[in-house]
N, C-alpha and C positions, 0 to 999 in steps of 0.2 A: 513639709507643710503640715501645719496643725490641723486637727479634725474640724474645728470651727471654720478655719480658712477654706478647707476643702469643701465643706458644706456650702459656704457662701459662693464659691466658684461654681458649684453645680447649680445653685439657684440662679446665678447670673446667666449661665448658659441656657437654662430653661426659659428665662425671661427674654433673652435676646433671640431665641430661636424664632424663625419667621412663622407667621400665622399659616402660610401655605404648607410649610413642612409639618407643623402640628396637625393640620387638617389631613395631610397625606398620611401621617402616622395612623390616624384613626381609620382612614379608608383602607389602608393596607391591612390593619388588624381585622377589619370587618370582612375584607376579601378572604383572608385566611380562615376566619370563622365560617363563612358561608360556602366557599368553593373548594377548600382543601380536602375535605372528607370525600367528596365524589372522586377526586383525582387519586386518592389512596386506595379506592376500591379495586378489587380484582375483577376484570372483565374477561369473558370468553373471547377467543379469537374467531368470532363469528360475525356475520354482517351486522346484527344488532349490537353486539359487543363492541365492534369497531366504531360504530357511530356514537355509542354512549361514551366510549373512551375519548374520542375526538371532541365531542361537545364539552365534556368535563374539563379537558385540558384547555380548550379555547376559552371557556368562561373564566377559568382562573387567570389565565394570561391577560385577558382583556381587563379584568377587574384590577389586577396589580398595576398594569400600565395606566389605567384611568386614575389610580390613586395619586400618581405624580410623585413629586419629590418627597423624600422622608429624611428624617434626621440620621446622622451617621450610624447611630447604634442599631437602627433597623435595616440598614442597607444589606447586611448579610442575609437577613430573613427575606427581603425582597428578591434577592438573587436566587435563593433556594426555592421560593415559590415559583418564580419564572421557570427555573430549570425543571421542576417537577411537572408543571403544566405542559411545557414544550416536549418533554420526554413522552408524555402520554399521546400528544398529537402525532409525534414522529412514529410511535408504535402503530397507531391507528392507520396512518398513511402507508406504512409498509404493507399493511394488509389489503389496501385498496388499490394498489397500482403495481405496475411492473418495476423491476429494479432499473436504476439509471436516471430517474427524475430527481430534480433538485428543488425543494420547496423554498429555499432561500436565494434563488438565482436573481441576478439583477434584471430590472425591467428594460425591455428594448426601447430604443429611442423612437420618437414619433416618425412614422414613415412620411416622407415629404412628397407631396403632389398637390396639384390644384384641387379646389373643392369640386370642380367639374359640374356635370349635369345629371339629372335623373334620366331614366330611360325614355328617350323621345324620338329615336330614329330606328324603326325596325329594319333589320337587315335580312331580307329573304334568302339571299345567297348563303349567308352564314347559317341560317336556320336549316337549309338543305344539307349543309356539311355536317351539322350536328346530328341530324336525323340519320345520315349515312353512318356516322360513327356509332350511334346507338344500335343500328341494325346489325352490327357485327358482333355484339355481345349476347351471351345467353342470359336472359333475364330482362327485367323492366328497368328502364333508365329514366331519370329526370335530370335536365340540364338547364342552366341559366347562365347567360353571358351578358355582361354590361360593361362596355368601354366607357369609363367615367368621363374621360376628357372630352369626348364627342357626344355622349348620350346614345351611341349606337348599341343596339341590343338584339338578342335572339334567344330563343329557348326551344326546348323539346320536352313535351309533357311537363312544363314548368309549374303547372298548378295541380298536378297529380299528387295526392297525399302519399308520403312514404313514412316509414318508421323514423322517428326523429332521433332516437338514441340521445346522445349528449348535446345535440345541436341547439335544442331549445333552452339549454342553460343560459343562452343569451338573455332570456327574460329575467333570470335570477341576477345576472351580471348588471343589467340596467337598474333593477330594483335596488340592489345594494349601492350602486353608484349614486342613486338619487337621494340617499339618506343624508348626505352632507355635501355642501359646496366644495369641501376639500376632502374628497373620498379617502385620500391616503392617511387621514387622521381619524377615520371612523373605525368602530369595532368590527366592521365587516371587510376591511381592506385585505387582511391576510387571506380570507376566504375568496375574495375576488381574484387575487393573484393566482391562487391554486386552480380556479376555474380556467384561467388562461394557460397556466404552465402545463397542467396535465389533466384537465377536465375532471377535477375531483368530485366524486359523488358525495363525499363527506362534507365538503364545503357547500355544494349546492343544497344539500339537505339542511345544513345549519341555517343558510339564508332563508330557505323555504319555511322552516319551522319558526324562525325568529321574526321575519317580516310578513309572513302569511301568504296564502294562496292568491288573494286579491292583488297584492303588490307584485307578485311574480307574473301573473297573467296580464296585469296592466303593463308590465315591462315588455311582454310580447307584443301587445297592441301598439305601444308607442314605437316599437321597431317596425311596425307595418306587417307583422306576422299574423294576419287575420285568420289564416287557415290552420295555424299551429295550436297544439294543446300541451298542457302541462298538468296532467291529472294528479300528481302527487310526488312523494319523495322517490328517489332512486334507491335501488338495492345496493348497499355498500359492498365492496369486494367484487367487484364486477363480473302452400298454394302458389301460384305464379303472379297473382294480382296483389300489388302492394296496397296497403301497408301490412298485409298478413294479419296476425292476431293482435297487433299492437294498438294501444289507445293513445300513446304519446306520439303524435304525428307532426309532420311539417311538409313544406313543399320547397322545391328549388327556388321558386319565385319569392316565397316568404324570406328565405335565407338571403337571397340577393338584395331584397329591399332592406333587410336589417343591416347588412354590411354597408350598403350605400348610405343609410342614415347616420351610422356611426362615423363613417369616413367624412361625410359632408359636415357633420356637427364638429368633429375634431378639427376641421380646417375652417371653422368660423361661419358656416351657413346658418343664418338666423332662423329659417323655417325648420331646419332639421333640429336645431337646439330646442326650439319651442315644442316640437312634436315629442322629443325625447324627455323633455323636462330636466335637462342637464345643463350645467355650466360648461363652457368650452373646456375648462380644465378637466372636468369630469369625463367629458367625451374623449378628450385626448388620452386620458389615462386608460379608458376602456379600450381604445384602439391599440395602445401600447401593450396592454395585457394580452390581447389577441395576437399581437406580433411577437409575443414572448413564448408562444407555444413551443414546447420542447419535443423535437422529432424522435421520440423513443417509442418503439413498438408500433402499435396501431395508430398512435398519435402522430406518426410521421405523415399520415394522410395519403391521398391519392395523387397529389400534384407536385409536391416539393421535389421529388426525385428528378423530375423532368425540367426543373427550373433553376439550374445552378446560377448563383449570383443574385437571384431575385430575393426580395423581402416579402414574406407572406404574413398577413394578418388573417388568421384562420380559426375555424372551429370545425373539428372533426367528430364524427360519430360512427360507432361500429357495433353491430350485433351479429349473430350467427347467420342472419339472412339479409342484412342491409349494410352497405358501406357508403358513407357520405363525407365529402369534403366541401366546405364553403370557405372561400378565401378571397381576399383582395390581394392581387398580385401587383407589387410595386417594382418596377424596373424602368430605368431610363427616364425617371421623373414622371412616369405615367402610371395610372392605376386602372386595373381591369378586374372586375368581379367575376369569378369563375365558381360555379356550383355544380357538382357532379354527384348524383345518387345512383346506386345500383342495387336492385333487389332480386334475390333468388335464394331460396333455402340452401344453405351450405356455401354461399358465395365467399370467395377468398379475397384477401386484400390484394394479392398479386393480380388477379383478373380485373378487379375494380380499378387498380392503378393503370392497367393497360387501357381501360376506357378513359381514364384521366389523361393519359398521354395522347390518345386519339382526339380528345376534345381540345387539348392545347394546340395540337397541330392544326385543327380546323380554325382556331382563333388566330394563332400567331404565325402559322405557316411553317 
């Protein structure tokens, strides 16, 4: 092929290239210019270093994805940029969690049950059984039970504030889901999934920094968590009267209300959808994220061990003095919300799980 012919062919390819691909080329190069340098920096393996590493990687990945289609000649660059960003994210996540978690795990299907009723039938007998279970543990307990199908409910110190640990990340979850009517296409979707998969501090902090304190605390209020607080970012790399020295607090009742609203909204309840400000698709994705929690280490929670065969949509929290599991237990086509909190300096997961077993026996027999 002669040189003029080759030149003409190149010109024709350029002219025929889609405007979208040309725009994608420009956006990809702009993403490289803006976000690659932070990814190439050396970060210490410290809490602040892990967060900076994660944020740099996530920003590069989202900018490359947002660029969309590019022409063939730039596809290798696109793949290299994605690989570099994802490698930094993976390194940061290794510093923030126990081994055994999978960031790329599939999302659980939507747990099936009726939308049910809010708490409307107090059960005094169940409340007595819960009090009896709490009396047998060393420490302070908070418990909330809500049988969604009937509206039956009972609690024990359900409005007492306990250290929240990771449980108030539900506010960040809702804030991120509200960004788009199709949350799976938003730049926050990866972070939302990690909140559910393994309660990522890194993801929670990225959402908090990106969407702001007002959006995250608004998420808590929309969930009905009026006694809960979210004073700021988590630290990456993770007295007898609760909540002890903690300012990030919640209650069993708050967690129970939050889970009910997500369940009801995901199953089409118009009032719950309005309160959350979510589409039904967004609510369903939020519930699926919670049902995707990976039972590794402390994230196995206080209930799962005693419920073989059940599906749990759950949020767990753990500190050196507080253990919490808030779950919707799906089995036999029915949904029951179970929240268990135990506070005592030095409390272990094993003893908190024994309280979880006693509570489940009180509920299910």
